[in-house]
ROMIVEX-462968 format. One record per residue (C-alpha): x, y, z. Coordinates in steps of 0.001 Angstrom, whole numbers, always signed. Layout:
BEGIN
SITE        px        py        pz
SITE         X         Y         Z
...
***
This chain:
BEGIN
SITE        px        py        pz
SITE     -1052   +225795     +2640
SITE     -3110   +222424     +3796
SITE     -5935   +220638     +1455
SITE     -8505   +218666     +3304
SITE    -10939   +216813     +1101
SITE    -14229   +215027     +2633
SITE    -15936   +211846     +1656
SITE    -18832   +209813     +2975
SITE    -21713   +211898     +3226
SITE    -25360   +211236     +2111
SITE    -29082   +209705     +3050
SITE    -29431   +207604     +5668
SITE    -32556   +206295     +7562
SITE    -32609   +207582    +12084
SITE    -31157   +204429    +13164
SITE    -28551   +204256    +10313
SITE    -25025   +204554    +10399
SITE    -22233   +207181     +8130
SITE    -18766   +206615     +7775
SITE    -16883   +210454     +6627
SITE    -13285   +210600     +5948
SITE    -11279   +212972     +5677
SITE     -7410   +213321     +3928
SITE     -5767   +216231     +4556
SITE     -2451   +216938     +1941
SITE      +166   +219600     +1375
SITE     +2551   +221239     +4454
SITE      +833   +219331     +7383
SITE     +2766   +219687    +10382
SITE     +2674   +216073    +12882
SITE     +1572   +218094    +15774
SITE     -2157   +219299    +14936
SITE     -6164   +218293    +15771
SITE     -7933   +216990    +13206
SITE    -11799   +216961    +13855
SITE    -15435   +217531    +12713
SITE    -17726   +220348    +12639
SITE    -21256   +220993    +11375
SITE    -23872   +223748    +10394
SITE    -27210   +223008     +9938
SITE    -29646   +225567     +8291
SITE    -30268   +228861    +10381
SITE    -28024   +227619    +13164
SITE    -24155   +227928    +13810
SITE    -21366   +225718    +13469
SITE    -20819   +224023    +15846
SITE    -17650   +221185    +16999
SITE    -18734   +217526    +16719
SITE    -15115   +215677    +17525
SITE    -12319   +216314    +17436
SITE     -8865   +214179    +18006
SITE     -5169   +215570    +18698
SITE     -2000   +214180    +16820
SITE     -1278   +212149    +20648
SITE     -5098   +210852    +20686
SITE     -6901   +212679    +22865
SITE    -10237   +213191    +22041
SITE    -13654   +215662    +23172
SITE    -17106   +215210    +21688
SITE    -20269   +216853    +21806
SITE    -22805   +216216    +24204
SITE    -25332   +215355    +21605
SITE    -22934   +212616    +19744
SITE    -21117   +211311    +22778
SITE    -21757   +207013    +22582
SITE    -22962   +207417    +19319
SITE    -19894   +208705    +17109
SITE    -16576   +207921    +17390
SITE    -13370   +209922    +15756
SITE    -10309   +208328    +14585
SITE     -7206   +209676    +13186
SITE     -3983   +207430    +10984
SITE     -1007   +209953    +11517
SITE      +751   +208335     +8621
SITE     -2031   +209235     +6035
SITE     -2983   +212524     +7773
SITE     -6194   +210957     +7783
SITE     -9418   +211489    +10189
SITE    -12414   +209504    +10037
SITE    -15893   +209692    +11938
SITE    -17655   +207031    +12648
SITE    -21773   +208248    +12697
SITE    -24313   +205313    +14492
SITE    -27885   +205381    +15992
SITE    -28465   +208494    +13418
SITE    -31047   +211060    +14233
SITE    -33105   +213329    +12026
SITE    -30904   +216022    +14026
SITE    -27884   +215008    +12669
SITE    -28896   +216346     +9260
SITE    -25658   +219587     +8451
SITE    -22960   +219731     +6537
SITE    -20143   +218075     +8052
SITE    -16568   +219908     +7898
SITE    -13175   +218171     +8343
SITE    -11593   +220781    +10254
SITE     -7677   +220609    +11297
SITE     -5750   +223067    +13641
SITE     -1948   +223212    +13258
SITE     -2005   +224816    +16791
SITE      -196   +227843    +14902
SITE     -3276   +230210    +15063
SITE     -4351   +229265    +11684
SITE     -7171   +226829    +10740
SITE     -7700   +224866     +7544
SITE    -11074   +223870     +6744
SITE    -12552   +221028     +3745
SITE    -15568   +221915     +1993
SITE    -18143   +220301     +3289
SITE    -20500   +217045     +3030
SITE    -24031   +216920     +3194
SITE    -25213   +214704     +5935
SITE    -29306   +213888     +6103
SITE    -31094   +211599     +7728
SITE    -34546   +211148     +7230
SITE    -37113   +208483     +6861
***
């Protein structure tokens, strides 16, 4: 079993920045993909960014150039640096770990609100 704990959400003004962090514990395999998804009210959960244990990244078009995903394999953590935030970035952000064996683990979610 794997447990994911997120931190770093909150309220920020448009144009501001936030940094989300996620720590994985438990039976974490070394080869995996960690990432961030988000879900806004009335919308489906969508991929924001993900990173493999080898450092390969994928970003949603809507966040390219503004968000940066990074990870520390030794600490089993993943972070999402969010800059130039827009009101449309408002959502609950979820950390995800994909151990590449058909399973998928999720954090409890952290609220990000971008509003003046």
